[in-house]
C-alpha positions in Angstrom: -5.4 10.1 -1.7 -6.7 11.3 1.6 -5.0 14.1 3.5 -4.4 13.4 7.2 -4.1 16.0 9.9 -0.4 15.3 10.5 0.5 16.5 6.9 0.6 13.0 5.6 -1.3 11.2 2.8 -2.9 7.8 2.7 -3.8 6.0 -0.5 -6.9 3.8 -1.0 -7.2 1.0 1.5 -7.7 -2.3 -0.3 -8.5 -5.8 0.9 -7.0 -8.9 -0.7 -9.2 -11.4 -1.4 -11.5 -9.7 -3.9 -15.2 -9.9 -3.1 -14.3 -10.6 0.5 -17.5 -8.9 1.7 -20.0 -11.0 -0.3 -22.3 -13.5 1.4 -20.8 -16.4 -0.4 -17.4 -16.9 -2.0 -15.4 -20.0 -3.1 -13.8 -22.2 -0.5 -10.4 -21.5 -2.2 -10.9 -17.7 -1.6 -11.9 -18.3 2.0 -8.8 -20.3 2.6 -6.5 -18.0 0.7 -4.3 -15.4 2.5 -6.3 -12.2 3.4 -4.8 -8.8 4.1 -5.3 -5.1 4.1 -2.9 -2.9 2.2 -2.4 0.8 1.4 0.3 3.4 0.6 1.3 5.9 3.3 3.1 9.1 2.4 4.8 11.0 5.2 5.3 14.6 3.8 7.2 15.6 7.0 9.9 12.9 6.5 9.5 12.8 2.7 9.0 9.0 2.8 6.6 6.6 1.2 5.8 3.0 2.2 3.4 0.3 1.4 1.6 -1.0 4.5 0.4 -4.6 4.7 -1.7 -5.8 7.6 -2.6 -9.4 8.3 -2.8 -9.4 12.1 -4.2 -12.9 12.7 -6.9 -12.7 10.1 -5.7 -15.9 8.4 -6.0 -17.9 11.6 -9.8 -18.0 10.9 -11.1 -20.6 8.5 -14.8 -19.5 8.0 -16.0 -16.7 5.8 -17.9 -15.0 8.6 -14.9 -15.0 11.0 -12.5 -13.7 8.4 -15.0 -11.0 7.3 -15.4 -9.9 10.9 -11.7 -9.8 11.5 -11.1 -7.7 8.3 -13.9 -5.3 9.4 -12.3 -4.9 12.8 -8.8 -4.3 11.3 -10.3 -1.7 8.9 -11.9 0.1 11.8 -8.8 0.0 13.9 -6.5 1.1 11.1 -8.8 4.0 10.1 -8.8 5.2 13.7 -5.0 4.9 13.9 -4.6 7.0 10.7 
């Protein structure tokens, strides 16, 4: 868990497809659905939710393009948190 400045917590951010950051993965994994997910705990509102982000990543069909899109989403999401 990571404590955020607004009195909230965020769990570990994970990426689905495992091994997404390797130089070579199976064609099946490249074509599978990729997404980022994590748990967000809002202590102010006493609420918890699971966040899943796809944001166009699955429109890409090559490994390099999907990896780049996931890296961009991770950077954006970390900045937003």
